[in-house]
C-alpha positions as CSV (number, residue, x, y, z in Angstrom):
1,M,99.5,98.3,123.8
2,S,96.4,98.9,121.7
3,E,97.1,99.0,118.0
4,E,96.1,102.2,116.2
5,K,93.8,101.7,113.3
6,F,95.6,102.7,110.1
7,N,94.0,105.4,107.9
8,L,95.2,107.1,104.8
9,S,94.0,110.3,103.1
10,V,95.2,111.6,99.8
11,E,95.5,115.1,98.6
12,V,97.1,116.6,95.4
13,K,98.9,119.9,95.8
14,D,100.7,121.4,92.9
15,S,102.3,118.4,91.2
16,A,102.7,116.4,94.4
17,V,100.5,113.7,95.9
18,I,100.4,114.0,99.7
19,L,99.6,110.9,101.6
20,R,98.6,111.6,105.2
21,T,98.9,108.5,107.4
22,T,97.4,107.7,110.8
23,G,98.5,104.8,112.8
24,Y,101.1,102.0,112.7
25,I,102.8,101.5,109.4
26,N,103.2,97.7,109.0
27,N,102.7,95.4,106.1
28,I,99.0,96.1,105.7
29,A,99.4,99.9,105.9
30,G,102.5,99.7,103.7
31,E,100.6,97.9,101.0
32,K,97.8,100.5,101.1
33,I,100.4,103.3,100.7
34,A,102.0,101.4,97.8
35,E,98.6,100.8,96.2
36,V,97.8,104.6,96.2
37,C,101.3,105.5,95.0
38,Y,101.1,103.1,92.1
39,E,97.6,104.3,91.2
40,Y,98.8,107.9,91.0
41,I,102.0,106.9,89.2
42,A,99.7,105.3,86.5
43,K,97.9,108.7,86.3
44,G,101.3,110.4,85.5
45,F,102.3,111.7,89.0
46,K,106.0,111.5,89.9
47,Y,106.2,113.4,93.3
48,F,104.9,111.9,96.5
49,L,105.0,113.1,100.1
50,L,104.2,111.2,103.3
51,D,102.8,113.3,106.1
52,M,103.5,111.0,109.1
53,K,102.4,113.3,111.9
54,E,99.9,110.7,113.1
55,S,102.2,107.7,112.5
56,S,104.8,107.3,115.2
57,I,105.7,103.6,114.4
58,V,107.0,102.0,111.2
59,N,108.1,98.4,111.2
60,S,110.7,96.8,108.9
61,I,108.1,95.5,106.5
62,G,106.6,99.0,106.2
63,V,110.1,100.3,105.5
64,S,110.7,97.6,102.9
65,I,107.5,98.5,101.1
66,I,108.5,102.2,101.0
67,I,111.8,101.0,99.5
68,E,109.8,99.3,96.7
69,I,108.0,102.6,96.1
70,I,111.3,104.4,95.9
71,E,112.6,101.8,93.3
72,K,109.4,102.3,91.2
73,L,109.8,106.1,91.3
74,Q,113.5,105.9,90.3
75,E,112.3,104.2,87.1
76,I,110.3,107.3,86.1
77,N,112.6,110.0,87.7
78,G,110.1,110.5,90.5
79,R,110.7,111.3,94.1
80,I,109.3,110.7,97.5
81,G,109.8,112.6,100.7
82,Y,108.4,112.7,104.2
83,F,107.5,115.3,106.8
84,N,106.3,115.4,110.4
85,L,108.3,112.3,111.3
86,A,108.6,111.2,114.9
87,P,112.3,111.3,115.9
88,I,112.5,107.5,116.1
89,V,111.0,107.1,112.6
90,A,113.5,109.6,111.2
91,K,116.3,107.7,112.8
92,T,115.0,104.4,111.5
93,F,114.7,105.8,107.9
94,K,118.4,107.1,108.2
95,I,119.6,103.7,109.6
96,M,117.8,101.7,106.9
97,G,119.2,104.0,104.1
98,L,116.0,105.5,102.9
99,V,117.5,109.0,103.1
100,E,120.0,108.0,100.4
101,Y,117.2,107.9,97.9
102,S,114.5,110.1,99.5
103,T,114.2,113.2,101.7
104,I,113.0,114.1,105.1
105,Y,111.6,117.6,105.2
106,N,111.0,119.8,108.1
107,S,107.5,120.9,107.0
108,E,104.9,120.5,104.3
109,E,105.7,123.9,102.9
110,E,109.4,123.0,102.6
111,A,108.6,119.7,101.0
112,L,106.2,121.2,98.4
113,A,108.7,123.9,97.6
114,E,111.5,121.5,97.0
115,I,110.3,118.1,95.8
116,S,109.2,119.0,92.3
117,N,112.2,121.4,91.8
118,V,114.9,118.8,92.4
119,S,116.0,117.0,89.3
């Protein structure tokens, strides 16, 4: 199995920071996601969305880093959500309890409409 090179692009829409991932989300990719989130938190952003259309695999370290981001966002009443998840990733997020503290959306439009309106 050839490992997909991880890439991350960032876009701000409305009050949300959208992180579009490509490739395997492991410890290295997770750290890059966290670094960007913390950078934007420092700039005053509280709402984050992960577009995972091009990331079909997330390992346990990637998930644990996302949990750290969730904890940081809870401190500032922020939120994180995800869309375009592969079924196996959605199932993993549910099993690992991420959906207790974050949301899986069906589309980018739904995510943008809801994330900053939920208190």
